[in-house]
C-alpha positions in Angstrom: 0.2 89.5 79.1 -1.6 87.2 81.5 0.5 84.8 83.4 -0.8 82.0 85.6 1.2 80.2 88.2 0.4 76.7 89.2 -0.3 76.2 92.9 2.5 74.6 94.8 2.0 70.9 95.3 1.7 69.7 98.8 3.8 66.7 98.0 7.5 67.2 97.7 8.6 66.9 94.0 11.6 64.8 93.0 14.5 66.9 92.0 15.4 66.3 88.3 18.9 66.6 87.1 19.8 69.6 85.0 20.0 68.5 81.4 22.7 69.8 79.1 22.0 70.5 75.4 25.7 69.7 74.8 25.3 66.1 75.9 23.6 63.5 73.8 22.8 59.8 74.4 22.8 57.3 71.6 21.0 54.2 73.0 20.6 50.8 71.3 21.3 47.1 71.6 24.3 47.5 69.2 24.6 43.8 68.9 26.9 44.0 67.0 27.9 47.5 66.2 27.7 48.1 62.4 29.3 50.7 60.1 25.9 52.4 60.1 25.9 52.7 63.9 29.5 54.0 63.7 28.6 56.6 61.0 25.8 58.0 63.2 28.2 58.1 66.2 30.8 59.9 64.1 28.4 62.6 62.9 26.7 62.9 66.3 30.0 63.3 68.1 30.7 66.3 65.9 27.4 68.0 67.0 27.8 67.5 70.8 30.5 68.0 73.4 29.8 64.6 74.8 28.1 61.5 73.3 27.2 58.7 75.6 26.5 55.4 73.8 24.1 53.4 75.8 23.9 49.7 75.4 20.5 48.4 76.4 18.8 45.1 76.1 16.2 44.5 73.4 14.0 41.7 74.7 12.6 41.1 71.2 16.1 40.1 69.8 18.4 37.2 70.5 21.8 38.5 71.5 25.0 37.6 69.7 27.4 39.3 72.1 27.4 39.8 75.9 27.2 43.3 77.2 30.9 43.3 78.1 31.8 42.1 74.5 29.6 44.9 73.0 31.3 47.5 75.2 34.7 46.3 74.1 33.7 46.2 70.4 32.2 49.7 70.5 35.2 51.2 72.4 37.6 49.6 69.8 35.5 50.7 66.8 35.1 54.3 68.0 38.6 54.8 69.5 39.2 57.7 67.1 36.3 59.6 68.6 37.5 61.3 71.7 34.2 62.6 73.1 32.4 59.2 73.3 31.7 57.2 76.4 30.1 53.8 76.4 27.8 52.6 79.2 25.4 49.7 79.8 21.9 50.5 81.0 18.7 48.8 81.9 15.2 50.1 81.5 13.9 53.0 79.5 16.3 54.8 77.1 14.7 58.1 77.9 15.3 57.5 81.7 18.9 56.6 80.9 19.3 59.9 78.9 18.0 61.9 81.9 20.4 60.0 84.3 23.2 61.0 82.0 22.2 64.7 82.0 21.5 64.5 78.3 19.0 66.9 76.7 19.1 65.0 73.4 18.6 61.4 72.5 19.9 60.2 69.1 18.0 57.5 67.3 19.5 55.9 64.3 16.8 55.1 61.8 16.6 53.2 58.6 14.6 55.2 56.0 11.6 52.9 55.6 11.6 50.2 58.2 12.1 52.2 61.4 10.2 55.5 61.0 6.7 54.4 62.2 8.0 52.6 65.3 10.5 55.3 66.1 7.8 58.0 65.9 5.6 56.1 68.3 8.5 55.7 70.7 9.4 59.4 70.3 5.9 60.5 71.2 5.8 58.2 74.3 9.2 59.5 75.3 7.9 63.1 75.1 5.2 62.2 77.5 7.7 60.6 79.9 10.4 63.2 79.6 9.3 66.3 77.7 12.7 67.9 78.4 14.6 65.3 76.4 14.5 65.8 72.6 14.8 63.0 70.1 17.0 63.5 67.1 16.6 61.1 64.2 19.8 60.4 62.2 20.0 58.2 59.1 23.4 56.6 58.3 25.0 57.8 55.1 24.1 56.3 51.7 25.0 52.7 51.4 24.9 52.2 55.1 21.3 53.3 55.6 19.9 49.8 55.3 22.4 48.0 57.5 21.0 46.4 60.7 22.4 44.0 63.3 19.6 41.6 62.3 20.9 41.7 58.7 24.4 40.9 59.9 23.1 37.9 61.8 21.3 36.6 58.8 24.2 36.9 56.3 27.3 36.2 58.5 27.4 32.5 58.0 27.3 32.9 54.2 29.3 36.1 53.6 33.1 36.2 53.4 35.2 38.7 55.5 35.3 41.2 52.6 31.5 41.2 52.3 31.0 41.5 56.0 33.6 44.3 56.0 31.2 46.4 53.9 28.8 46.4 56.9 31.0 46.0 60.0 34.3 47.4 61.4 37.0 44.9 60.9 37.4 44.2 64.6 33.7 43.3 64.7 34.1 41.0 61.6 36.8 39.1 63.5 34.6 38.9 66.6 31.6 37.6 64.6 33.9 34.9 63.1 35.1 33.9 66.5 31.6 33.8 67.9 30.4 31.6 65.0 33.3 29.2 65.4 32.1 28.3 68.9 
């Protein structure tokens, strides 16, 4: 078997953190967290020793909640999951995953609307950080179509029972408070 070694670089290479296959990052704007997001978190937390939920900024979306409010809502909604940590990040999600020491980045996708964009992003992330794998997860059944954008569209017309089909109840209350302002 022929083996080739690359010549040593004359410039000093930046030391990269050791990435753990038992740590995963689930990045998103999560504004607000939905039952679909929570379903993905519940299932991912069962696959990994540690799941870090990263709240990032999506410059293409108008925010409903501040970063601090999102952190609080996620912590409350996921309190039953003992191996989850919530952090705010700026910049690239794949860079955040590496900073966290995560070998896996979870991406929640809706079956039809997200696949093309997520595949493009996954390929770019592989070029930026080939040691970080992307795992696509689709929320269970009736939650697979739920998005934060949908919630923002229907919130003013739907009652609490209807919103409760898409959001944890603490988030329903927070949406109502936000809309009353």
